[in-house]
C-alpha positions as protocol buffer text, in pm:
chain_id: "A"
residue {
  index: 1
  type: MET
  ca { x: -2426 y: 1024 z: -5554 }
}
residue {
  index: 2
  type: ILE
  ca { x: -2681 y: 847 z: -5330 }
}
residue {
  index: 3
  type: LEU
  ca { x: -2632 y: 471 z: -5288 }
}
residue {
  index: 4
  type: LEU
  ca { x: -2937 y: 276 z: -5172 }
}
residue {
  index: 5
  type: LEU
  ca { x: -2935 y: -94 z: -5085 }
}
residue {
  index: 6
  type: LEU
  ca { x: -3282 y: -247 z: -5047 }
}
residue {
  index: 7
  type: TYR
  ca { x: -3369 y: -600 z: -4935 }
}
residue {
  index: 8
  type: ILE
  ca { x: -3741 y: -661 z: -4867 }
}
residue {
  index: 9
  type: ASP
  ca { x: -3805 y: -415 z: -4582 }
}
residue {
  index: 10
  type: GLU
  ca { x: -3450 y: -323 z: -4484 }
}
residue {
  index: 11
  type: ILE
  ca { x: -3269 y: -29 z: -4644 }
}
residue {
  index: 12
  type: ILE
  ca { x: -2917 y: 114 z: -4627 }
}
residue {
  index: 13
  type: ILE
  ca { x: -2866 y: 466 z: -4763 }
}
residue {
  index: 14
  type: THR
  ca { x: -2523 y: 625 z: -4788 }
}
residue {
  index: 15
  type: ASP
  ca { x: -2370 y: 940 z: -4931 }
}
residue {
  index: 16
  type: SER
  ca { x: -2094 y: 1185 z: -4843 }
}
residue {
  index: 17
  type: SER
  ca { x: -2359 y: 1444 z: -4753 }
}
residue {
  index: 18
  type: SER
  ca { x: -2555 y: 1388 z: -4429 }
}
residue {
  index: 19
  type: GLU
  ca { x: -2798 y: 1658 z: -4537 }
}
residue {
  index: 20
  type: LEU
  ca { x: -2877 y: 1478 z: -4862 }
}
residue {
  index: 21
  type: ILE
  ca { x: -2930 y: 1149 z: -4677 }
}
residue {
  index: 22
  type: ALA
  ca { x: -3171 y: 1316 z: -4434 }
}
residue {
  index: 23
  type: ASN
  ca { x: -3360 y: 1466 z: -4729 }
}
residue {
  index: 24
  type: ILE
  ca { x: -3399 y: 1127 z: -4899 }
}
residue {
  index: 25
  type: ILE
  ca { x: -3518 y: 965 z: -4575 }
}
residue {
  index: 26
  type: THR
  ca { x: -3775 y: 1241 z: -4526 }
}
residue {
  index: 27
  type: ARG
  ca { x: -3907 y: 1201 z: -4879 }
}
residue {
  index: 28
  type: LEU
  ca { x: -3929 y: 822 z: -4847 }
}
residue {
  index: 29
  type: GLY
  ca { x: -4102 y: 862 z: -4511 }
}
residue {
  index: 30
  type: LYS
  ca { x: -4382 y: 1055 z: -4678 }
}
residue {
  index: 31
  type: GLU
  ca { x: -4455 y: 760 z: -4907 }
}
residue {
  index: 32
  type: PHE
  ca { x: -4382 y: 463 z: -4680 }
}
residue {
  index: 33
  type: THR
  ca { x: -4395 y: 378 z: -4311 }
}
residue {
  index: 34
  type: MET
  ca { x: -4029 y: 390 z: -4208 }
}
residue {
  index: 35
  type: LYS
  ca { x: -3813 y: 401 z: -3897 }
}
residue {
  index: 36
  type: ASP
  ca { x: -3477 y: 579 z: -3904 }
}
residue {
  index: 37
  type: ILE
  ca { x: -3233 y: 385 z: -3683 }
}
residue {
  index: 38
  type: ARG
  ca { x: -2910 y: 566 z: -3770 }
}
residue {
  index: 39
  type: PRO
  ca { x: -2628 y: 495 z: -3735 }
}
residue {
  index: 40
  type: LEU
  ca { x: -2631 y: 156 z: -3904 }
}
residue {
  index: 41
  type: HIS
  ca { x: -2567 y: -120 z: -3650 }
}
residue {
  index: 42
  type: PHE
  ca { x: -2745 y: -431 z: -3784 }
}
residue {
  index: 43
  type: PHE
  ca { x: -2840 y: -539 z: -4136 }
}
residue {
  index: 44
  type: LEU
  ca { x: -2948 y: -884 z: -4256 }
}
residue {
  index: 45
  type: ARG
  ca { x: -2804 y: -1053 z: -3944 }
}
residue {
  index: 46
  type: VAL
  ca { x: -2470 y: -876 z: -3982 }
}
residue {
  index: 47
  type: ASP
  ca { x: -2357 y: -664 z: -3687 }
}
residue {
  index: 48
  type: VAL
  ca { x: -2183 y: -335 z: -3768 }
}
residue {
  index: 49
  type: ARG
  ca { x: -1943 y: -195 z: -3511 }
}
residue {
  index: 50
  type: TYR
  ca { x: -1756 y: 131 z: -3546 }
}
residue {
  index: 51
  type: PHE
  ca { x: -1397 y: 211 z: -3456 }
}
residue {
  index: 52
  type: LYS
  ca { x: -1165 y: 504 z: -3517 }
}
residue {
  index: 53
  type: ASP
  ca { x: -1058 y: 420 z: -3873 }
}
residue {
  index: 54
  type: GLY
  ca { x: -1361 y: 235 z: -4007 }
}
residue {
  index: 55
  type: ILE
  ca { x: -1620 y: -32 z: -3933 }
}
residue {
  index: 56
  type: HIS
  ca { x: -1608 y: -398 z: -3834 }
}
residue {
  index: 57
  type: LEU
  ca { x: -1864 y: -649 z: -3964 }
}
residue {
  index: 58
  type: ASN
  ca { x: -1937 y: -965 z: -3769 }
}
residue {
  index: 59
  type: GLN
  ca { x: -2206 y: -1232 z: -3741 }
}
residue {
  index: 60
  type: GLY
  ca { x: -2156 y: -1335 z: -3379 }
}
residue {
  index: 61
  type: LYS
  ca { x: -2528 y: -1329 z: -3299 }
}
residue {
  index: 62
  type: TYR
  ca { x: -2601 y: -1524 z: -3616 }
}
residue {
  index: 63
  type: VAL
  ca { x: -2349 y: -1792 z: -3512 }
}
residue {
  index: 64
  type: ILE
  ca { x: -2510 y: -1829 z: -3169 }
}
residue {
  index: 65
  type: GLU
  ca { x: -2855 y: -1867 z: -3325 }
}
residue {
  index: 66
  type: LEU
  ca { x: -2722 y: -2125 z: -3573 }
}
residue {
  index: 67
  type: LEU
  ca { x: -2557 y: -2329 z: -3297 }
}
residue {
  index: 68
  type: MET
  ca { x: -2877 y: -2325 z: -3092 }
}
residue {
  index: 69
  type: LYS
  ca { x: -3088 y: -2440 z: -3388 }
}
residue {
  index: 70
  type: THR
  ca { x: -2851 y: -2729 z: -3463 }
}
residue {
  index: 71
  type: ASP
  ca { x: -2804 y: -2831 z: -3095 }
}
residue {
  index: 72
  type: MET
  ca { x: -2429 y: -2764 z: -3118 }
}
residue {
  index: 73
  type: ALA
  ca { x: -2403 y: -2484 z: -2863 }
}
residue {
  index: 74
  type: LEU
  ca { x: -2251 y: -2709 z: -2594 }
}
residue {
  index: 75
  type: ALA
  ca { x: -2000 y: -2883 z: -2822 }
}
residue {
  index: 76
  type: LYS
  ca { x: -1630 y: -2845 z: -2743 }
}
residue {
  index: 77
  type: ALA
  ca { x: -1453 y: -2608 z: -2981 }
}
residue {
  index: 78
  type: ILE
  ca { x: -1183 y: -2728 z: -3223 }
}
residue {
  index: 79
  type: SER
  ca { x: -906 y: -2546 z: -3411 }
}
residue {
  index: 80
  type: THR
  ca { x: -971 y: -2661 z: -3772 }
}
residue {
  index: 81
  type: PRO
  ca { x: -1294 y: -2687 z: -3975 }
}
residue {
  index: 82
  type: LEU
  ca { x: -1191 y: -3000 z: -4168 }
}
residue {
  index: 83
  type: GLU
  ca { x: -1002 y: -3320 z: -4100 }
}
residue {
  index: 84
  type: GLN
  ca { x: -669 y: -3344 z: -4281 }
}
residue {
  index: 85
  type: LYS
  ca { x: -758 y: -3673 z: -4455 }
}
residue {
  index: 86
  type: HIS
  ca { x: -1132 y: -3630 z: -4480 }
}
residue {
  index: 87
  type: GLY
  ca { x: -1200 y: -3834 z: -4796 }
}
residue {
  index: 88
  type: LEU
  ca { x: -1552 y: -3694 z: -4818 }
}
residue {
  index: 89
  type: GLN
  ca { x: -1580 y: -3770 z: -5190 }
}
residue {
  index: 90
  type: GLN
  ca { x: -1540 y: -4144 z: -5127 }
}
residue {
  index: 91
  type: VAL
  ca { x: -1707 y: -4195 z: -4788 }
}
residue {
  index: 92
  type: THR
  ca { x: -2024 y: -4399 z: -4756 }
}
residue {
  index: 93
  type: GLY
  ca { x: -2288 y: -4374 z: -4488 }
}
residue {
  index: 94
  type: ASN
  ca { x: -2658 y: -4382 z: -4423 }
}
residue {
  index: 95
  type: SER
  ca { x: -2866 y: -4135 z: -4620 }
}
residue {
  index: 96
  type: ILE
  ca { x: -3001 y: -3832 z: -4432 }
}
residue {
  index: 97
  type: ASP
  ca { x: -3276 y: -3578 z: -4489 }
}
residue {
  index: 98
  type: VAL
  ca { x: -3171 y: -3355 z: -4781 }
}
residue {
  index: 99
  type: SER
  ca { x: -3366 y: -3051 z: -4662 }
}
residue {
  index: 100
  type: THR
  ca { x: -3203 y: -3052 z: -4318 }
}
residue {
  index: 101
  type: TYR
  ca { x: -2855 y: -3086 z: -4466 }
}
residue {
  index: 102
  type: SER
  ca { x: -2920 y: -2814 z: -4726 }
}
residue {
  index: 103
  type: ARG
  ca { x: -3059 y: -2576 z: -4465 }
}
residue {
  index: 104
  type: ILE
  ca { x: -2751 y: -2603 z: -4242 }
}
residue {
  index: 105
  type: VAL
  ca { x: -2506 y: -2575 z: -4531 }
}
residue {
  index: 106
  type: GLY
  ca { x: -2697 y: -2277 z: -4667 }
}
residue {
  index: 107
  type: SER
  ca { x: -2666 y: -2108 z: -4328 }
}
residue {
  index: 108
  type: LEU
  ca { x: -2292 y: -2172 z: -4331 }
}
residue {
  index: 109
  type: GLN
  ca { x: -2265 y: -2026 z: -4681 }
}
residue {
  index: 110
  type: TYR
  ca { x: -2416 y: -1703 z: -4552 }
}
residue {
  index: 111
  type: LEU
  ca { x: -2165 y: -1705 z: -4268 }
}
residue {
  index: 112
  type: THR
  ca { x: -1876 y: -1688 z: -4516 }
}
residue {
  index: 113
  type: ILE
  ca { x: -1966 y: -1320 z: -4563 }
}
residue {
  index: 114
  type: THR
  ca { x: -1753 y: -1247 z: -4257 }
}
residue {
  index: 115
  type: ARG
  ca { x: -1570 y: -1578 z: -4219 }
}
residue {
  index: 116
  type: PRO
  ca { x: -1340 y: -1634 z: -4521 }
}
residue {
  index: 117
  type: ASP
  ca { x: -1154 y: -1901 z: -4321 }
}
residue {
  index: 118
  type: ILE
  ca { x: -1441 y: -2149 z: -4376 }
}
residue {
  index: 119
  type: SER
  ca { x: -1497 y: -2071 z: -4746 }
}
residue {
  index: 120
  type: HIS
  ca { x: -1308 y: -2375 z: -4874 }
}
residue {
  index: 121
  type: THR
  ca { x: -1467 y: -2622 z: -4633 }
}
residue {
  index: 122
  type: VAL
  ca { x: -1820 y: -2493 z: -4689 }
}
residue {
  index: 123
  type: ASN
  ca { x: -1762 y: -2514 z: -5064 }
}
residue {
  index: 124
  type: LEU
  ca { x: -1660 y: -2878 z: -5015 }
}
residue {
  index: 125
  type: VAL
  ca { x: -1965 y: -2987 z: -4814 }
}
residue {
  index: 126
  type: SER
  ca { x: -2190 y: -2798 z: -5056 }
}
residue {
  index: 127
  type: GLN
  ca { x: -2099 y: -3051 z: -5325 }
}
residue {
  index: 128
  type: PHE
  ca { x: -2307 y: -3323 z: -5154 }
}
residue {
  index: 129
  type: MET
  ca { x: -2640 y: -3140 z: -5143 }
}
residue {
  index: 130
  type: GLN
  ca { x: -2823 y: -3396 z: -5359 }
}
residue {
  index: 131
  type: THR
  ca { x: -2724 y: -3716 z: -5176 }
}
residue {
  index: 132
  type: PRO
  ca { x: -2581 y: -3633 z: -4832 }
}
residue {
  index: 133
  type: ASN
  ca { x: -2505 y: -3907 z: -4581 }
}
residue {
  index: 134
  type: THR
  ca { x: -2413 y: -3928 z: -4215 }
}
residue {
  index: 135
  type: LYS
  ca { x: -2041 y: -3876 z: -4286 }
}
residue {
  index: 136
  type: HIS
  ca { x: -2111 y: -3554 z: -4473 }
}
residue {
  index: 137
  type: LEU
  ca { x: -2328 y: -3435 z: -4185 }
}
residue {
  index: 138
  type: GLN
  ca { x: -2041 y: -3504 z: -3945 }
}
residue {
  index: 139
  type: ALA
  ca { x: -1820 y: -3278 z: -4157 }
}
residue {
  index: 140
  type: VAL
  ca { x: -2085 y: -3006 z: -4144 }
}
residue {
  index: 141
  type: LYS
  ca { x: -2108 y: -3038 z: -3766 }
}
residue {
  index: 142
  type: ARG
  ca { x: -1731 y: -3003 z: -3745 }
}
residue {
  index: 143
  type: ILE
  ca { x: -1758 y: -2665 z: -3920 }
}
residue {
  index: 144
  type: LEU
  ca { x: -2025 y: -2562 z: -3670 }
}
residue {
  index: 145
  type: ILE
  ca { x: -1800 y: -2662 z: -3382 }
}
residue {
  index: 146
  type: TYR
  ca { x: -1510 y: -2472 z: -3539 }
}
residue {
  index: 147
  type: VAL
  ca { x: -1701 y: -2144 z: -3578 }
}
residue {
  index: 148
  type: LYS
  ca { x: -1813 y: -2177 z: -3217 }
}
residue {
  index: 149
  type: ASP
  ca { x: -1468 y: -2048 z: -3122 }
}
residue {
  index: 150
  type: TRP
  ca { x: -1334 y: -1828 z: -3332 }
}
residue {
  index: 151
  type: GLY
  ca { x: -472 y: -3027 z: -5618 }
}
residue {
  index: 152
  type: GLY
  ca { x: -791 y: -3060 z: -5605 }
}
residue {
  index: 153
  type: CYS
  ca { x: -1079 y: -3299 z: -5584 }
}
residue {
  index: 154
  type: ALA
  ca { x: -982 y: -3668 z: -5589 }
}
residue {
  index: 155
  type: THR
  ca { x: -1309 y: -3757 z: -5763 }
}
residue {
  index: 156
  type: THR
  ca { x: -1332 y: -3502 z: -6044 }
}
residue {
  index: 157
  type: ARG
  ca { x: -963 y: -3402 z: -6054 }
}
residue {
  index: 158
  type: ARG
  ca { x: -1069 y: -3039 z: -6072 }
}
residue {
  index: 159
  type: SER
  ca { x: -860 y: -2790 z: -5877 }
}
residue {
  index: 160
  type: THR
  ca { x: -994 y: -2534 z: -5633 }
}
residue {
  index: 161
  type: SER
  ca { x: -930 y: -2163 z: -5687 }
}
residue {
  index: 162
  type: ARG
  ca { x: -908 y: -1928 z: -5390 }
}
residue {
  index: 163
  type: TYR
  ca { x: -867 y: -1553 z: -5382 }
}
residue {
  index: 164
  type: THR
  ca { x: -888 y: -1260 z: -5143 }
}
residue {
  index: 165
  type: ILE
  ca { x: -935 y: -907 z: -5282 }
}
residue {
  index: 166
  type: TYR
  ca { x: -844 y: -595 z: -5088 }
}
residue {
  index: 167
  type: LEU
  ca { x: -935 y: -232 z: -5141 }
}
residue {
  index: 168
  type: GLY
  ca { x: -668 y: -56 z: -4941 }
}
residue {
  index: 169
  type: ALA
  ca { x: -660 y: -230 z: -4602 }
}
residue {
  index: 170
  type: ASN
  ca { x: -1015 y: -363 z: -4638 }
}
residue {
  index: 171
  type: CYS
  ca { x: -1094 y: -716 z: -4750 }
}
residue {
  index: 172
  type: ILE
  ca { x: -1393 y: -668 z: -4981 }
}
residue {
  index: 173
  type: SER
  ca { x: -1425 y: -1001 z: -5164 }
}
residue {
  index: 174
  type: TRP
  ca { x: -1310 y: -1360 z: -5125 }
}
residue {
  index: 175
  type: ALA
  ca { x: -1400 y: -1704 z: -5258 }
}
residue {
  index: 176
  type: SER
  ca { x: -1304 y: -2068 z: -5267 }
}
residue {
  index: 177
  type: LYS
  ca { x: -1451 y: -2249 z: -5568 }
}
residue {
  index: 178
  type: LYS
  ca { x: -1387 y: -2566 z: -5763 }
}
residue {
  index: 179
  type: GLN
  ca { x: -1280 y: -2496 z: -6121 }
}
residue {
  index: 180
  type: HIS
  ca { x: -1512 y: -2590 z: -6408 }
}
residue {
  index: 181
  type: ARG
  ca { x: -1243 y: -2772 z: -6608 }
}
residue {
  index: 182
  type: VAL
  ca { x: -979 y: -3036 z: -6542 }
}
residue {
  index: 183
  type: SER
  ca { x: -628 y: -2890 z: -6577 }
}
residue {
  index: 184
  type: ARG
  ca { x: -331 y: -3077 z: -6721 }
}
residue {
  index: 185
  type: SER
  ca { x: -83 y: -2927 z: -6475 }
}
residue {
  index: 186
  type: SER
  ca { x: -66 y: -2727 z: -6155 }
}
residue {
  index: 187
  type: ALA
  ca { x: 55 y: -2426 z: -6357 }
}
residue {
  index: 188
  type: GLU
  ca { x: -254 y: -2443 z: -6577 }
}
residue {
  index: 189
  type: ALA
  ca { x: -478 y: -2471 z: -6271 }
}
residue {
  index: 190
  type: GLU
  ca { x: -310 y: -2163 z: -6122 }
}
residue {
  index: 191
  type: TYR
  ca { x: -347 y: -1982 z: -6454 }
}
residue {
  index: 192
  type: ARG
  ca { x: -721 y: -2051 z: -6460 }
}
residue {
  index: 193
  type: GLY
  ca { x: -746 y: -1929 z: -6103 }
}
residue {
  index: 194
  type: LEU
  ca { x: -567 y: -1608 z: -6194 }
}
residue {
  index: 195
  type: ALA
  ca { x: -806 y: -1554 z: -6483 }
}
residue {
  index: 196
  type: SER
  ca { x: -1108 y: -1590 z: -6253 }
}
residue {
  index: 197
  type: THR
  ca { x: -953 y: -1349 z: -6004 }
}
residue {
  index: 198
  type: ALA
  ca { x: -868 y: -1101 z: -6279 }
}
residue {
  index: 199
  type: ALA
  ca { x: -1230 y: -1107 z: -6402 }
}
residue {
  index: 200
  type: LYS
  ca { x: -1352 y: -1041 z: -6047 }
}
residue {
  index: 201
  type: ILE
  ca { x: -1110 y: -751 z: -6001 }
}
residue {
  index: 202
  type: ILE
  ca { x: -1215 y: -593 z: -6330 }
}
residue {
  index: 203
  type: TRP
  ca { x: -1581 y: -628 z: -6231 }
}
residue {
  index: 204
  type: ILE
  ca { x: -1509 y: -454 z: -5899 }
}
residue {
  index: 205
  type: THR
  ca { x: -1333 y: -167 z: -6079 }
}
residue {
  index: 206
  type: TYR
  ca { x: -1645 y: -120 z: -6292 }
}
residue {
  index: 207
  type: ILE
  ca { x: -1859 y: -104 z: -5976 }
}
residue {
  index: 208
  type: LEU
  ca { x: -1621 y: 153 z: -5827 }
}
residue {
  index: 209
  type: ARG
  ca { x: -1646 y: 365 z: -6140 }
}
residue {
  index: 210
  type: ASP
  ca { x: -2027 y: 355 z: -6115 }
}
residue {
  index: 211
  type: ILE
  ca { x: -2003 y: 517 z: -5772 }
}
residue {
  index: 212
  type: VAL
  ca { x: -1746 y: 770 z: -5900 }
}
residue {
  index: 213
  type: PHE
  ca { x: -1447 y: 609 z: -5727 }
}
residue {
  index: 214
  type: TYR
  ca { x: -1141 y: 586 z: -5951 }
}
residue {
  index: 215
  type: LEU
  ca { x: -824 y: 393 z: -5867 }
}
residue {
  index: 216
  type: LYS
  ca { x: -504 y: 595 z: -5900 }
}
residue {
  index: 217
  type: THR
  ca { x: -296 y: 291 z: -5993 }
}
residue {
  index: 218
  type: ALA
  ca { x: -368 y: -43 z: -6159 }
}
residue {
  index: 219
  type: PRO
  ca { x: -468 y: -324 z: -5919 }
}
residue {
  index: 220
  type: THR
  ca { x: -192 y: -570 z: -5828 }
}
residue {
  index: 221
  type: MET
  ca { x: -241 y: -947 z: -5816 }
}
residue {
  index: 222
  type: PHE
  ca { x: -14 y: -1150 z: -5589 }
}
residue {
  index: 223
  type: PHE
  ca { x: 21 y: -1525 z: -5631 }
}
residue {
  index: 224
  type: ASP
  ca { x: 271 y: -1798 z: -5555 }
}
residue {
  index: 225
  type: ASN
  ca { x: 314 y: -1990 z: -5881 }
}
residue {
  index: 226
  type: ILE
  ca { x: 603 y: -1867 z: -6094 }
}
residue {
  index: 227
  type: SER
  ca { x: 500 y: -2082 z: -6393 }
}
residue {
  index: 228
  type: ALA
  ca { x: 159 y: -1915 z: -6407 }
}
residue {
  index: 229
  type: LEU
  ca { x: 332 y: -1577 z: -6396 }
}
residue {
  index: 230
  type: TYR
  ca { x: 540 y: -1669 z: -6701 }
}
residue {
  index: 231
  type: MET
  ca { x: 224 y: -1783 z: -6884 }
}
residue {
  index: 232
  type: ILE
  ca { x: 74 y: -1438 z: -6831 }
}
residue {
  index: 233
  type: VAL
  ca { x: 368 y: -1210 z: -6913 }
}
residue {
  index: 234
  type: ASN
  ca { x: 552 y: -1417 z: -7176 }
}
residue {
  index: 235
  type: PRO
  ca { x: 368 y: -1449 z: -7512 }
}
residue {
  index: 236
  type: VAL
  ca { x: 635 y: -1696 z: -7630 }
}
residue {
  index: 237
  type: LEU
  ca { x: 464 y: -1960 z: -7418 }
}
residue {
  index: 238
  type: HIS
  ca { x: 145 y: -1933 z: -7624 }
}
residue {
  index: 239
  type: ASP
  ca { x: 200 y: -2274 z: -7785 }
}
residue {
  index: 240
  type: ARG
  ca { x: 185 y: -2438 z: -7445 }
}
residue {
  index: 241
  type: THR
  ca { x: -156 y: -2287 z: -7367 }
}
residue {
  index: 242
  type: LYS
  ca { x: -341 y: -2344 z: -7694 }
}
residue {
  index: 243
  type: HIS
  ca { x: -569 y: -2597 z: -7524 }
}
residue {
  index: 244
  type: VAL
  ca { x: -678 y: -2343 z: -7262 }
}
residue {
  index: 245
  type: GLU
  ca { x: -1010 y: -2179 z: -7348 }
}
residue {
  index: 246
  type: MET
  ca { x: -983 y: -1824 z: -7482 }
}
residue {
  index: 247
  type: ASP
  ca { x: -1184 y: -1674 z: -7197 }
}
residue {
  index: 248
  type: TYR
  ca { x: -911 y: -1774 z: -6952 }
}
residue {
  index: 249
  type: HIS
  ca { x: -661 y: -1546 z: -7128 }
}
residue {
  index: 250
  type: ILE
  ca { x: -830 y: -1239 z: -6981 }
}
residue {
  index: 251
  type: ALA
  ca { x: -549 y: -1204 z: -6726 }
}
residue {
  index: 252
  type: ARG
  ca { x: -286 y: -1191 z: -7001 }
}
residue {
  index: 253
  type: GLU
  ca { x: -486 y: -930 z: -7193 }
}
residue {
  index: 254
  type: LYS
  ca { x: -541 y: -704 z: -6890 }
}
residue {
  index: 255
  type: VAL
  ca { x: -173 y: -720 z: -6792 }
}
residue {
  index: 256
  type: ALA
  ca { x: -66 y: -637 z: -7148 }
}
residue {
  index: 257
  type: ARG
  ca { x: -293 y: -330 z: -7149 }
}
residue {
  index: 258
  type: GLY
  ca { x: -167 y: -213 z: -6810 }
}
residue {
  index: 259
  type: HIS
  ca { x: -503 y: -268 z: -6638 }
}
residue {
  index: 260
  type: LEU
  ca { x: -349 y: -518 z: -6396 }
}
residue {
  index: 261
  type: VAL
  ca { x: -7 y: -570 z: -6240 }
}
residue {
  index: 262
  type: THR
  ca { x: 110 y: -919 z: -6144 }
}
residue {
  index: 263
  type: ARG
  ca { x: 349 y: -1005 z: -5864 }
}
residue {
  index: 264
  type: CYS
  ca { x: 472 y: -1335 z: -5725 }
}
residue {
  index: 265
  type: HIS
  ca { x: 482 y: -1388 z: -5348 }
}
residue {
  index: 266
  type: ASP
  ca { x: 824 y: -1430 z: -5191 }
}
residue {
  index: 267
  type: PRO
  ca { x: 849 y: -1807 z: -5121 }
}
residue {
  index: 268
  type: GLY
  ca { x: 1018 y: -1729 z: -4792 }
}
residue {
  index: 269
  type: ILE
  ca { x: 743 y: -1497 z: -4672 }
}
residue {
  index: 270
  type: HIS
  ca { x: 611 y: -1556 z: -4321 }
}
residue {
  index: 271
  type: PRO
  ca { x: 262 y: -1715 z: -4318 }
}
residue {
  index: 272
  type: ARG
  ca { x: 118 y: -1415 z: -4131 }
}
residue {
  index: 273
  type: CYS
  ca { x: 222 y: -1193 z: -4421 }
}
residue {
  index: 274
  type: ASN
  ca { x: 70 y: -1420 z: -4686 }
}
residue {
  index: 275
  type: LEU
  ca { x: -291 y: -1316 z: -4741 }
}
residue {
  index: 276
  type: ALA
  ca { x: -376 y: -1654 z: -4897 }
}
residue {
  index: 277
  type: TYR
  ca { x: -397 y: -1791 z: -4545 }
}
residue {
  index: 278
  type: LEU
  ca { x: -722 y: -1599 z: -4495 }
}
residue {
  index: 279
  type: THR
  ca { x: -895 y: -1881 z: -4687 }
}
residue {
  index: 280
  type: PRO
  ca { x: -711 y: -2195 z: -4568 }
}
residue {
  index: 281
  type: LYS
  ca { x: -807 y: -2533 z: -4714 }
}
residue {
  index: 282
  type: GLY
  ca { x: -937 y: -2638 z: -4378 }
}
residue {
  index: 283
  type: SER
  ca { x: -691 y: -2903 z: -4261 }
}
residue {
  index: 284
  type: HIS
  ca { x: -439 y: -2653 z: -4123 }
}
residue {
  index: 285
  type: THR
  ca { x: -484 y: -2385 z: -3864 }
}
residue {
  index: 286
  type: SER
  ca { x: -487 y: -2032 z: -4008 }
}
residue {
  index: 287
  type: PRO
  ca { x: -223 y: -1799 z: -3860 }
}
residue {
  index: 288
  type: TYR
  ca { x: -490 y: -1527 z: -3853 }
}
residue {
  index: 289
  type: HIS
  ca { x: -745 y: -1483 z: -3575 }
}
residue {
  index: 290
  type: ILE
  ca { x: -1083 y: -1402 z: -3728 }
}
residue {
  index: 291
  type: THR
  ca { x: -1334 y: -1269 z: -3477 }
}
residue {
  index: 292
  type: THR
  ca { x: -1710 y: -1302 z: -3483 }
}
């Protein structure tokens, strides 16, 4: 099966047969003006580097360009992207140009493709797009300085869900997003987060099936809240979750049908073995070194 990814005038074509790929490129070349630059090494400002067991994606050049555009190239690097007691929801300051703020934050959002460690912080500063002030801009500049060297919101009381999804040894999806509803407890917030992650995993399995890639075993979800685990596997607790919208019970349904397996992280696990640290909440240094 040929897979073709097209964005404006850039194309990626892949298949298990080199001969079939060459045939497709030849046929496209007869219809359009094209340049074959195999092997793939750069696509949409993402560098592709090859090693023995796979490929490595990075946006080092993109980071340098971003720092130059924002006049942050000479700033001294720091170890965390966010102050521990930032209080960005309550801070006041002079209003700034919305377009400038949005442009920089948008650039940082694109950088999260290869930098999951800034996902939470970028999600936070993205919440002030409409009325940014000087304090918010300082937080954005801190993220820029950070990437140079590689319970929730106090205002809305909505928790933030974070997940990292692996296919084998490869991290293929991650996110840090504020939940759409206010939860009554930390267990409920975790349960909603698990439901969102379960929906994402199921969607990925559908994509894999479309490209004729079938998983031999059911995907496993690891998390660190034992109460949320009980809410998924124990139907006796249904009375305690009646107020939770029906769409959030997708995790329970998929586990019951054997489409997902749930596991709870060992509370004594070393931070370097806990994959949740790939998307830290910004105020603590990640034990992982993420290169650009």
